[in-house]
PDB file with one MODEL, atoms N, CA, C and O in Angstrom:
MODEL        1
ATOM      1  N   MET A   1      39.902  19.788 -77.135  1.00  0.00           N
ATOM      2  CA  MET A   1      38.839  21.079 -76.410  1.00  0.00           C
ATOM      3  C   MET A   1      39.989  22.017 -76.073  1.00  0.00           C
ATOM      4  O   MET A   1      41.153  21.993 -75.671  1.00  0.00           O
ATOM      5  N   SER A   2      38.637  23.200 -76.613  1.00  0.00           N
ATOM      6  CA  SER A   2      39.473  24.345 -76.345  1.00  0.00           C
ATOM      7  C   SER A   2      39.767  24.843 -74.663  1.00  0.00           C
ATOM      8  O   SER A   2      39.133  24.428 -73.693  1.00  0.00           O
ATOM      9  N   ILE A   3      40.729  25.686 -74.639  1.00  0.00           N
ATOM     10  CA  ILE A   3      41.068  25.953 -73.419  1.00  0.00           C
ATOM     11  C   ILE A   3      39.453  26.878 -72.532  1.00  0.00           C
ATOM     12  O   ILE A   3      39.080  26.551 -71.405  1.00  0.00           O
ATOM     13  N   ALA A   4      38.900  27.766 -73.198  1.00  0.00           N
ATOM     14  CA  ALA A   4      37.754  28.058 -72.764  1.00  0.00           C
ATOM     15  C   ALA A   4      37.330  26.914 -72.049  1.00  0.00           C
ATOM     16  O   ALA A   4      37.567  26.603 -70.881  1.00  0.00           O
ATOM     17  N   LEU A   5      36.446  26.137 -73.207  1.00  0.00           N
ATOM     18  CA  LEU A   5      35.821  24.825 -72.323  1.00  0.00           C
ATOM     19  C   LEU A   5      36.375  24.297 -71.383  1.00  0.00           C
ATOM     20  O   LEU A   5      35.643  24.016 -70.434  1.00  0.00           O
ATOM     21  N   TRP A   6      37.619  24.011 -71.287  1.00  0.00           N
ATOM     22  CA  TRP A   6      38.774  23.545 -70.321  1.00  0.00           C
ATOM     23  C   TRP A   6      38.024  24.264 -69.289  1.00  0.00           C
ATOM     24  O   TRP A   6      37.113  23.555 -68.862  1.00  0.00           O
ATOM     25  N   LEU A   7      38.088  25.587 -68.653  1.00  0.00           N
ATOM     26  CA  LEU A   7      38.259  26.134 -68.061  1.00  0.00           C
ATOM     27  C   LEU A   7      36.710  26.286 -67.248  1.00  0.00           C
ATOM     28  O   LEU A   7      36.438  26.304 -66.048  1.00  0.00           O
ATOM     29  N   LEU A   8      35.850  26.385 -68.473  1.00  0.00           N
ATOM     30  CA  LEU A   8      34.273  26.214 -67.591  1.00  0.00           C
ATOM     31  C   LEU A   8      33.612  24.992 -67.402  1.00  0.00           C
ATOM     32  O   LEU A   8      32.419  24.875 -67.122  1.00  0.00           O
ATOM     33  N   LEU A   9      34.407  24.101 -67.559  1.00  0.00           N
ATOM     34  CA  LEU A   9      34.116  22.559 -67.188  1.00  0.00           C
ATOM     35  C   LEU A   9      34.657  22.457 -65.907  1.00  0.00           C
ATOM     36  O   LEU A   9      33.949  21.838 -65.113  1.00  0.00           O
ATOM     37  N   TYR A  10      35.962  22.994 -65.387  1.00  0.00           N
ATOM     38  CA  TYR A  10      36.493  23.133 -64.140  1.00  0.00           C
ATOM     39  C   TYR A  10      35.615  23.922 -63.459  1.00  0.00           C
ATOM     40  O   TYR A  10      35.034  23.371 -62.524  1.00  0.00           O
ATOM     41  N   ALA A  11      35.376  25.010 -63.667  1.00  0.00           N
ATOM     42  CA  ALA A  11      34.770  25.933 -63.104  1.00  0.00           C
ATOM     43  C   ALA A  11      33.404  25.633 -62.702  1.00  0.00           C
ATOM     44  O   ALA A  11      32.817  26.112 -61.732  1.00  0.00           O
ATOM     45  N   ALA A  12      32.985  24.844 -63.494  1.00  0.00           N
ATOM     46  CA  ALA A  12      31.204  24.098 -63.230  1.00  0.00           C
ATOM     47  C   ALA A  12      31.643  23.120 -61.989  1.00  0.00           C
ATOM     48  O   ALA A  12      30.902  23.060 -61.007  1.00  0.00           O
ATOM     49  N   ASN A  13      32.866  22.347 -62.038  1.00  0.00           N
ATOM     50  CA  ASN A  13      32.797  21.156 -61.200  1.00  0.00           C
ATOM     51  C   ASN A  13      33.312  21.681 -59.969  1.00  0.00           C
ATOM     52  O   ASN A  13      32.985  21.164 -58.901  1.00  0.00           O
ATOM     53  N   SER A  14      34.081  22.653 -60.023  1.00  0.00           N
ATOM     54  CA  SER A  14      34.493  23.400 -58.708  1.00  0.00           C
ATOM     55  C   SER A  14      33.334  23.868 -57.731  1.00  0.00           C
ATOM     56  O   SER A  14      33.327  23.767 -56.504  1.00  0.00           O
ATOM     57  N   LEU A  15      32.391  24.385 -58.527  1.00  0.00           N
ATOM     58  CA  LEU A  15      30.884  25.088 -57.970  1.00  0.00           C
ATOM     59  C   LEU A  15      30.080  24.051 -57.079  1.00  0.00           C
ATOM     60  O   LEU A  15      29.547  24.142 -55.973  1.00  0.00           O
ATOM     61  N   PHE A  16      30.251  22.662 -58.343  1.00  0.00           N
ATOM     62  CA  PHE A  16      29.574  21.749 -57.637  1.00  0.00           C
ATOM     63  C   PHE A  16      30.311  21.243 -56.310  1.00  0.00           C
ATOM     64  O   PHE A  16      29.548  20.956 -55.387  1.00  0.00           O
ATOM     65  N   VAL A  17      31.439  21.117 -56.118  1.00  0.00           N
ATOM     66  CA  VAL A  17      32.237  20.584 -54.962  1.00  0.00           C
ATOM     67  C   VAL A  17      32.233  21.553 -54.137  1.00  0.00           C
ATOM     68  O   VAL A  17      32.684  21.161 -53.061  1.00  0.00           O
ATOM     69  N   TYR A  18      31.845  22.998 -54.108  1.00  0.00           N
ATOM     70  CA  TYR A  18      31.770  23.758 -53.115  1.00  0.00           C
ATOM     71  C   TYR A  18      30.377  23.684 -52.664  1.00  0.00           C
ATOM     72  O   TYR A  18      30.269  23.848 -51.449  1.00  0.00           O
ATOM     73  N   TRP A  19      29.218  23.473 -53.331  1.00  0.00           N
ATOM     74  CA  TRP A  19      27.857  23.042 -52.912  1.00  0.00           C
ATOM     75  C   TRP A  19      27.677  21.852 -52.105  1.00  0.00           C
ATOM     76  O   TRP A  19      26.715  21.799 -51.339  1.00  0.00           O
ATOM     77  N   VAL A  20      28.731  20.620 -52.216  1.00  0.00           N
ATOM     78  CA  VAL A  20      28.679  19.698 -51.466  1.00  0.00           C
ATOM     79  C   VAL A  20      29.414  19.703 -50.508  1.00  0.00           C
ATOM     80  O   VAL A  20      28.926  19.214 -49.489  1.00  0.00           O
ATOM     81  N   VAL A  21      30.665  20.168 -50.429  1.00  0.00           N
ATOM     82  CA  VAL A  21      31.493  20.278 -49.400  1.00  0.00           C
ATOM     83  C   VAL A  21      30.918  21.307 -48.246  1.00  0.00           C
ATOM     84  O   VAL A  21      30.489  21.008 -47.132  1.00  0.00           O
ATOM     85  N   TRP A  22      31.031  22.528 -48.812  1.00  0.00           N
ATOM     86  CA  TRP A  22      30.965  23.847 -48.144  1.00  0.00           C
ATOM     87  C   TRP A  22      29.751  23.827 -47.648  1.00  0.00           C
ATOM     88  O   TRP A  22      29.542  23.883 -46.436  1.00  0.00           O
ATOM     89  N   ALA A  23      28.618  23.726 -48.738  1.00  0.00           N
ATOM     90  CA  ALA A  23      27.186  24.532 -48.551  1.00  0.00           C
ATOM     91  C   ALA A  23      26.227  23.666 -48.307  1.00  0.00           C
ATOM     92  O   ALA A  23      25.044  23.876 -48.576  1.00  0.00           O
ATOM     93  N   GLY A  24      26.833  22.254 -47.586  1.00  0.00           N
ATOM     94  CA  GLY A  24      25.516  21.571 -47.133  1.00  0.00           C
ATOM     95  C   GLY A  24      25.123  20.292 -48.128  1.00  0.00           C
ATOM     96  O   GLY A  24      24.261  19.494 -47.760  1.00  0.00           O
ATOM     97  N   GLY A  25      25.736  20.154 -49.288  1.00  0.00           N
ATOM     98  CA  GLY A  25      24.998  19.706 -50.411  1.00  0.00           C
ATOM     99  C   GLY A  25      25.129  18.210 -49.827  1.00  0.00           C
ATOM    100  O   GLY A  25      24.272  17.381 -50.131  1.00  0.00           O
ATOM    101  N   ALA A  26      26.248  17.857 -48.955  1.00  0.00           N
ATOM    102  CA  ALA A  26      26.748  16.434 -49.156  1.00  0.00           C
ATOM    103  C   ALA A  26      25.069  15.526 -48.052  1.00  0.00           C
ATOM    104  O   ALA A  26      24.612  14.395 -48.218  1.00  0.00           O
ATOM    105  N   ALA A  27      24.724  16.335 -47.299  1.00  0.00           N
ATOM    106  CA  ALA A  27      23.422  15.758 -46.706  1.00  0.00           C
ATOM    107  C   ALA A  27      22.366  15.615 -47.860  1.00  0.00           C
ATOM    108  O   ALA A  27      21.433  14.829 -47.694  1.00  0.00           O
ATOM    109  N   LYS A  28      22.444  16.162 -48.735  1.00  0.00           N
ATOM    110  CA  LYS A  28      21.433  15.704 -49.795  1.00  0.00           C
ATOM    111  C   LYS A  28      21.429  14.372 -50.523  1.00  0.00           C
ATOM    112  O   LYS A  28      20.529  13.765 -51.102  1.00  0.00           O
ATOM    113  N   PHE A  29      22.886  14.068 -50.287  1.00  0.00           N
ATOM    114  CA  PHE A  29      23.436  12.888 -51.078  1.00  0.00           C
ATOM    115  C   PHE A  29      23.543  11.363 -50.111  1.00  0.00           C
ATOM    116  O   PHE A  29      24.018  10.338 -50.600  1.00  0.00           O
ATOM    117  N   GLU A  30      23.041  11.435 -48.754  1.00  0.00           N
ATOM    118  CA  GLU A  30      23.191  10.528 -48.026  1.00  0.00           C
ATOM    119  C   GLU A  30      22.200   9.474 -48.276  1.00  0.00           C
ATOM    120  O   GLU A  30      21.135  10.013 -48.576  1.00  0.00           O
ATOM    121  N   GLY A  31      22.121   8.349 -48.278  1.00  0.00           N
ATOM    122  CA  GLY A  31      21.527   7.197 -48.310  1.00  0.00           C
ATOM    123  C   GLY A  31      21.803   6.560 -50.097  1.00  0.00           C
ATOM    124  O   GLY A  31      22.797   6.826 -50.774  1.00  0.00           O
ATOM    125  N   TRP A  32      20.928   5.916 -50.422  1.00  0.00           N
ATOM    126  CA  TRP A  32      21.072   5.525 -52.110  1.00  0.00           C
ATOM    127  C   TRP A  32      21.305   6.813 -53.180  1.00  0.00           C
ATOM    128  O   TRP A  32      21.811   6.701 -54.296  1.00  0.00           O
ATOM    129  N   ARG A  33      21.018   7.542 -52.822  1.00  0.00           N
ATOM    130  CA  ARG A  33      21.453   9.050 -53.685  1.00  0.00           C
ATOM    131  C   ARG A  33      22.712   9.086 -53.946  1.00  0.00           C
ATOM    132  O   ARG A  33      23.204   9.120 -55.074  1.00  0.00           O
ATOM    133  N   SER A  34      23.483   9.079 -52.564  1.00  0.00           N
ATOM    134  CA  SER A  34      25.194   9.035 -52.808  1.00  0.00           C
ATOM    135  C   SER A  34      25.888   8.132 -53.829  1.00  0.00           C
ATOM    136  O   SER A  34      27.065   8.292 -54.155  1.00  0.00           O
ATOM    137  N   LEU A  35      24.820   6.847 -54.482  1.00  0.00           N
ATOM    138  CA  LEU A  35      25.393   6.339 -55.803  1.00  0.00           C
ATOM    139  C   LEU A  35      25.239   7.370 -57.015  1.00  0.00           C
ATOM    140  O   LEU A  35      25.205   6.828 -58.119  1.00  0.00           O
ATOM    141  N   LEU A  36      25.139   8.804 -57.000  1.00  0.00           N
ATOM    142  CA  LEU A  36      24.787   9.540 -58.170  1.00  0.00           C
ATOM    143  C   LEU A  36      26.140   9.918 -58.059  1.00  0.00           C
ATOM    144  O   LEU A  36      26.674   9.768 -59.158  1.00  0.00           O
ATOM    145  N   ILE A  37      26.957  10.358 -57.182  1.00  0.00           N
ATOM    146  CA  ILE A  37      28.135  11.037 -57.164  1.00  0.00           C
ATOM    147  C   ILE A  37      29.536   9.970 -56.545  1.00  0.00           C
ATOM    148  O   ILE A  37      30.695  10.346 -56.717  1.00  0.00           O
ATOM    149  N   VAL A  38      29.242   8.738 -55.884  1.00  0.00           N
ATOM    150  CA  VAL A  38      29.886   8.188 -55.170  1.00  0.00           C
ATOM    151  C   VAL A  38      30.406   7.013 -56.380  1.00  0.00           C
ATOM    152  O   VAL A  38      31.589   6.826 -56.665  1.00  0.00           O
ATOM    153  N   ASP A  39      29.220   6.274 -57.015  1.00  0.00           N
ATOM    154  CA  ASP A  39      29.267   5.292 -57.811  1.00  0.00           C
ATOM    155  C   ASP A  39      29.873   4.147 -57.329  1.00  0.00           C
ATOM    156  O   ASP A  39      30.610   3.512 -58.083  1.00  0.00           O
ATOM    157  N   TRP A  40      29.625   3.675 -55.860  1.00  0.00           N
ATOM    158  CA  TRP A  40      30.197   2.821 -55.570  1.00  0.00           C
ATOM    159  C   TRP A  40      29.766   2.349 -54.214  1.00  0.00           C
ATOM    160  O   TRP A  40      30.029   2.832 -53.113  1.00  0.00           O
ATOM    161  N   LEU A  41      28.851   1.017 -54.616  1.00  0.00           N
ATOM    162  CA  LEU A  41      28.037   0.341 -53.634  1.00  0.00           C
ATOM    163  C   LEU A  41      27.794   0.672 -52.442  1.00  0.00           C
ATOM    164  O   LEU A  41      26.689   1.082 -52.085  1.00  0.00           O
ATOM    165  N   PRO A  42      29.250   0.478 -51.318  1.00  0.00           N
ATOM    166  CA  PRO A  42      29.111   0.232 -50.085  1.00  0.00           C
ATOM    167  C   PRO A  42      29.117   1.894 -49.305  1.00  0.00           C
ATOM    168  O   PRO A  42      29.373   2.110 -48.120  1.00  0.00           O
ATOM    169  N   ALA A  43      28.746   2.965 -50.400  1.00  0.00           N
ATOM    170  CA  ALA A  43      28.957   4.535 -50.106  1.00  0.00           C
ATOM    171  C   ALA A  43      27.467   4.637 -49.820  1.00  0.00           C
ATOM    172  O   ALA A  43      27.177   5.813 -49.599  1.00  0.00           O
ATOM    173  N   VAL A  44      26.320   3.746 -49.738  1.00  0.00           N
ATOM    174  CA  VAL A  44      24.722   3.977 -49.636  1.00  0.00           C
ATOM    175  C   VAL A  44      24.759   3.731 -47.632  1.00  0.00           C
ATOM    176  O   VAL A  44      23.833   3.850 -46.830  1.00  0.00           O
ATOM    177  N   THR A  45      26.158   3.383 -47.411  1.00  0.00           N
ATOM    178  CA  THR A  45      26.029   3.743 -45.600  1.00  0.00           C
ATOM    179  C   THR A  45      26.939   5.000 -45.129  1.00  0.00           C
ATOM    180  O   THR A  45      27.105   5.519 -44.026  1.00  0.00           O
ATOM    181  N   TRP A  46      27.412   5.251 -46.302  1.00  0.00           N
ATOM    182  CA  TRP A  46      28.150   6.315 -46.095  1.00  0.00           C
ATOM    183  C   TRP A  46      27.598   7.683 -45.140  1.00  0.00           C
ATOM    184  O   TRP A  46      26.445   7.985 -45.447  1.00  0.00           O
ATOM    185  N   THR A  47      28.058   8.351 -44.307  1.00  0.00           N
ATOM    186  CA  THR A  47      27.693  10.042 -43.919  1.00  0.00           C
ATOM    187  C   THR A  47      27.676  10.994 -44.571  1.00  0.00           C
ATOM    188  O   THR A  47      28.422  10.921 -45.547  1.00  0.00           O
ATOM    189  N   SER A  48      26.952  12.199 -44.428  1.00  0.00           N
ATOM    190  CA  SER A  48      27.266  13.295 -44.934  1.00  0.00           C
ATOM    191  C   SER A  48      28.728  13.429 -45.406  1.00  0.00           C
ATOM    192  O   SER A  48      29.224  13.464 -46.532  1.00  0.00           O
ATOM    193  N   GLU A  49      29.359  13.505 -43.906  1.00  0.00           N
ATOM    194  CA  GLU A  49      31.112  14.040 -43.755  1.00  0.00           C
ATOM    195  C   GLU A  49      32.021  13.248 -44.683  1.00  0.00           C
ATOM    196  O   GLU A  49      32.904  13.835 -45.308  1.00  0.00           O
ATOM    197  N   GLN A  50      31.792  11.622 -44.823  1.00  0.00           N
ATOM    198  CA  GLN A  50      32.421  10.809 -45.785  1.00  0.00           C
ATOM    199  C   GLN A  50      31.937  11.221 -47.447  1.00  0.00           C
ATOM    200  O   GLN A  50      32.673  11.024 -48.414  1.00  0.00           O
ATOM    201  N   ILE A  51      30.860  11.691 -47.513  1.00  0.00           N
ATOM    202  CA  ILE A  51      30.761  12.175 -48.793  1.00  0.00           C
ATOM    203  C   ILE A  51      31.461  13.192 -48.976  1.00  0.00           C
ATOM    204  O   ILE A  51      32.098  13.184 -50.030  1.00  0.00           O
ATOM    205  N   ALA A  52      31.571  14.054 -48.340  1.00  0.00           N
ATOM    206  CA  ALA A  52      32.024  15.580 -48.622  1.00  0.00           C
ATOM    207  C   ALA A  52      33.506  15.202 -48.853  1.00  0.00           C
ATOM    208  O   ALA A  52      34.088  15.795 -49.760  1.00  0.00           O
ATOM    209  N   LEU A  53      34.292  14.125 -48.010  1.00  0.00           N
ATOM    210  CA  LEU A  53      35.797  14.033 -47.754  1.00  0.00           C
ATOM    211  C   LEU A  53      35.677  13.511 -49.099  1.00  0.00           C
ATOM    212  O   LEU A  53      35.812  14.545 -49.754  1.00  0.00           O
ATOM    213  N   TYR A  54      35.549  12.796 -49.736  1.00  0.00           N
ATOM    214  CA  TYR A  54      35.349  11.861 -50.631  1.00  0.00           C
ATOM    215  C   TYR A  54      35.478  13.118 -52.045  1.00  0.00           C
ATOM    216  O   TYR A  54      36.413  13.453 -52.771  1.00  0.00           O
ATOM    217  N   THR A  55      34.349  13.447 -51.965  1.00  0.00           N
ATOM    218  CA  THR A  55      34.297  14.392 -52.877  1.00  0.00           C
ATOM    219  C   THR A  55      35.381  15.934 -52.770  1.00  0.00           C
ATOM    220  O   THR A  55      35.501  16.829 -53.606  1.00  0.00           O
ATOM    221  N   LEU A  56      35.781  15.841 -51.958  1.00  0.00           N
ATOM    222  CA  LEU A  56      36.712  16.845 -52.068  1.00  0.00           C
ATOM    223  C   LEU A  56      38.507  16.249 -52.630  1.00  0.00           C
ATOM    224  O   LEU A  56      39.219  16.785 -53.479  1.00  0.00           O
ATOM    225  N   LEU A  57      38.741  15.276 -51.978  1.00  0.00           N
ATOM    226  CA  LEU A  57      39.900  14.380 -52.588  1.00  0.00           C
ATOM    227  C   LEU A  57      39.279  14.178 -54.266  1.00  0.00           C
ATOM    228  O   LEU A  57      39.637  15.148 -54.934  1.00  0.00           O
ATOM    229  N   ILE A  58      38.595  13.348 -54.945  1.00  0.00           N
ATOM    230  CA  ILE A  58      38.419  13.699 -55.890  1.00  0.00           C
ATOM    231  C   ILE A  58      38.383  15.119 -56.987  1.00  0.00           C
ATOM    232  O   ILE A  58      38.803  15.300 -58.130  1.00  0.00           O
ATOM    233  N   TRP A  59      37.622  16.019 -55.940  1.00  0.00           N
ATOM    234  CA  TRP A  59      38.442  17.186 -56.715  1.00  0.00           C
ATOM    235  C   TRP A  59      39.977  17.660 -56.731  1.00  0.00           C
ATOM    236  O   TRP A  59      40.565  18.395 -57.525  1.00  0.00           O
ATOM    237  N   THR A  60      40.424  16.989 -55.583  1.00  0.00           N
ATOM    238  CA  THR A  60      41.824  17.779 -55.634  1.00  0.00           C
ATOM    239  C   THR A  60      42.844  16.575 -57.106  1.00  0.00           C
ATOM    240  O   THR A  60      43.830  17.042 -57.674  1.00  0.00           O
ATOM    241  N   GLY A  61      42.286  15.033 -57.454  1.00  0.00           N
ATOM    242  CA  GLY A  61      42.642  14.899 -58.526  1.00  0.00           C
ATOM    243  C   GLY A  61      42.123  15.632 -59.734  1.00  0.00           C
ATOM    244  O   GLY A  61      42.982  15.818 -60.596  1.00  0.00           O
ATOM    245  N   HIS A  62      41.098  16.025 -59.959  1.00  0.00           N
ATOM    246  CA  HIS A  62      40.424  17.035 -60.627  1.00  0.00           C
ATOM    247  C   HIS A  62      41.337  18.277 -61.128  1.00  0.00           C
ATOM    248  O   HIS A  62      41.664  18.471 -62.299  1.00  0.00           O
ATOM    249  N   THR A  63      41.688  19.091 -59.998  1.00  0.00           N
ATOM    250  CA  THR A  63      42.359  20.090 -60.011  1.00  0.00           C
ATOM    251  C   THR A  63      44.190  19.858 -60.553  1.00  0.00           C
ATOM    252  O   THR A  63      44.901  20.782 -60.948  1.00  0.00           O
ATOM    253  N   LEU A  64      44.597  18.485 -60.432  1.00  0.00           N
ATOM    254  CA  LEU A  64      45.973  18.139 -60.827  1.00  0.00           C
ATOM    255  C   LEU A  64      45.858  18.198 -62.061  1.00  0.00           C
ATOM    256  O   LEU A  64      46.542  18.873 -62.830  1.00  0.00           O
ATOM    257  N   TRP A  65      44.532  17.126 -62.443  1.00  0.00           N
ATOM    258  CA  TRP A  65      44.421  16.915 -64.188  1.00  0.00           C
ATOM    259  C   TRP A  65      44.401  18.289 -64.688  1.00  0.00           C
ATOM    260  O   TRP A  65      45.297  18.504 -65.504  1.00  0.00           O
ATOM    261  N   PHE A  66      43.584  19.343 -64.417  1.00  0.00           N
ATOM    262  CA  PHE A  66      43.417  20.768 -64.880  1.00  0.00           C
ATOM    263  C   PHE A  66      44.363  21.475 -64.890  1.00  0.00           C
ATOM    264  O   PHE A  66      44.404  22.273 -65.827  1.00  0.00           O
ATOM    265  N   LEU A  67      45.491  21.499 -63.902  1.00  0.00           N
ATOM    266  CA  LEU A  67      46.517  22.220 -64.337  1.00  0.00           C
ATOM    267  C   LEU A  67      47.600  21.718 -65.342  1.00  0.00           C
ATOM    268  O   LEU A  67      48.244  22.429 -66.114  1.00  0.00           O
ATOM    269  N   VAL A  68      47.687  20.322 -65.189  1.00  0.00           N
ATOM    270  CA  VAL A  68      48.368  19.856 -66.389  1.00  0.00           C
ATOM    271  C   VAL A  68      47.830  19.925 -67.386  1.00  0.00           C
ATOM    272  O   VAL A  68      48.690  20.069 -68.255  1.00  0.00           O
ATOM    273  N   GLY A  69      46.193  19.894 -68.090  1.00  0.00           N
ATOM    274  CA  GLY A  69      45.736  19.946 -69.364  1.00  0.00           C
ATOM    275  C   GLY A  69      45.550  21.513 -69.487  1.00  0.00           C
ATOM    276  O   GLY A  69      44.841  21.879 -70.424  1.00  0.00           O
ATOM    277  N   LEU A  70      46.119  22.536 -68.628  1.00  0.00           N
ATOM    278  CA  LEU A  70      46.307  24.138 -69.189  1.00  0.00           C
ATOM    279  C   LEU A  70      47.587  23.863 -70.065  1.00  0.00           C
ATOM    280  O   LEU A  70      47.630  24.066 -71.279  1.00  0.00           O
ATOM    281  N   PHE A  71      48.709  23.335 -69.239  1.00  0.00           N
ATOM    282  CA  PHE A  71      50.162  23.317 -70.433  1.00  0.00           C
ATOM    283  C   PHE A  71      50.471  22.262 -71.321  1.00  0.00           C
ATOM    284  O   PHE A  71      51.420  22.187 -72.101  1.00  0.00           O
ATOM    285  N   VAL A  72      49.377  21.296 -71.069  1.00  0.00           N
ATOM    286  CA  VAL A  72      49.436  19.981 -72.002  1.00  0.00           C
ATOM    287  C   VAL A  72      48.163  19.807 -72.874  1.00  0.00           C
ATOM    288  O   VAL A  72      47.432  18.846 -72.635  1.00  0.00           O
ATOM    289  N   PRO A  73      47.871  20.622 -73.809  1.00  0.00           N
ATOM    290  CA  PRO A  73      46.789  20.364 -74.839  1.00  0.00           C
ATOM    291  C   PRO A  73      46.549  18.603 -74.882  1.00  0.00           C
ATOM    292  O   PRO A  73      45.382  18.221 -74.802  1.00  0.00           O
ATOM    293  N   GLU A  74      47.236  17.951 -74.960  1.00  0.00           N
ATOM    294  CA  GLU A  74      46.546  15.830 -74.953  1.00  0.00           C
ATOM    295  C   GLU A  74      46.179  15.983 -74.019  1.00  0.00           C
ATOM    296  O   GLU A  74      45.004  15.853 -74.362  1.00  0.00           O
ATOM    297  N   ALA A  75      46.082  16.263 -72.486  1.00  0.00           N
ATOM    298  CA  ALA A  75      45.565  16.063 -71.570  1.00  0.00           C
ATOM    299  C   ALA A  75      44.168  16.298 -71.518  1.00  0.00           C
ATOM    300  O   ALA A  75      43.441  15.627 -70.786  1.00  0.00           O
ATOM    301  N   ARG A  76      43.670  17.366 -72.374  1.00  0.00           N
ATOM    302  CA  ARG A  76      42.210  17.636 -72.491  1.00  0.00           C
ATOM    303  C   ARG A  76      40.988  16.843 -72.958  1.00  0.00           C
ATOM    304  O   ARG A  76      39.778  16.966 -73.151  1.00  0.00           O
ATOM    305  N   THR A  77      41.914  16.023 -73.026  1.00  0.00           N
ATOM    306  CA  THR A  77      40.858  14.707 -73.722  1.00  0.00           C
ATOM    307  C   THR A  77      40.150  13.714 -72.551  1.00  0.00           C
ATOM    308  O   THR A  77      40.656  13.399 -71.475  1.00  0.00           O
ATOM    309  N   PHE A  78      38.996  13.366 -73.013  1.00  0.00           N
ATOM    310  CA  PHE A  78      38.425  11.972 -71.900  1.00  0.00           C
ATOM    311  C   PHE A  78      38.694  10.758 -72.328  1.00  0.00           C
ATOM    312  O   PHE A  78      38.180  10.484 -73.412  1.00  0.00           O
ATOM    313  N   PHE A  79      39.432   9.811 -71.755  1.00  0.00           N
ATOM    314  CA  PHE A  79      39.725   8.317 -72.304  1.00  0.00           C
ATOM    315  C   PHE A  79      39.059   7.625 -71.394  1.00  0.00           C
ATOM    316  O   PHE A  79      39.518   7.301 -70.299  1.00  0.00           O
ATOM    317  N   TRP A  80      37.393   7.242 -72.017  1.00  0.00           N
ATOM    318  CA  TRP A  80      36.730   6.596 -71.762  1.00  0.00           C
ATOM    319  C   TRP A  80      36.442   5.430 -72.760  1.00  0.00           C
ATOM    320  O   TRP A  80      35.602   4.574 -72.484  1.00  0.00           O
TER     321      TRP A  80
ENDMDL
END
């Protein structure tokens, strides 16, 4: 994956996280819609604050992966 695409994907991810955590987007995911971003069945009962915290913690992991990928091109692949 090219560095430009790597930067673009991280920027898009960061914009989504900003919307969920700080712009009130987590409220839109309460209830069954939480499965769209949390992908864990007990998340159906989570509040918007819990969804925002989960999203922020996952983004922290993505940020670490992004930083590694800047210097190690092999880390810019998806292992699915």
